Steps between C-alpha positions, in 0.01 A plus 500: 500500500625845415382833635584827337430813704477807294379857572156592373652743254742246351524441131465163335858386573375257771276335242797433276697359793205271592490378137868425505471305820203302355711416195794388716270283708373315184849342462529167678881522538466843655237382747731212601788737561271721710390205710865417569587853613652498853393850589281792414804684365572209262136514388527860426833456312351224292186697406707811431737307271212351304338842456830632370528213257150579365581863468821426307326260258 
């Protein structure tokens, strides 16, 4: 489960981020890597790396 807290006056950036997370979570290998993460920091690092990979493609 992911929660994004954004100010009421925020633009649509959070919707783009949510879409990226949804795409990442559709990949079985990525989900397996996330399940094996030993800490919250490792989870964040994995998700951030995957978002960067998507942005570069």
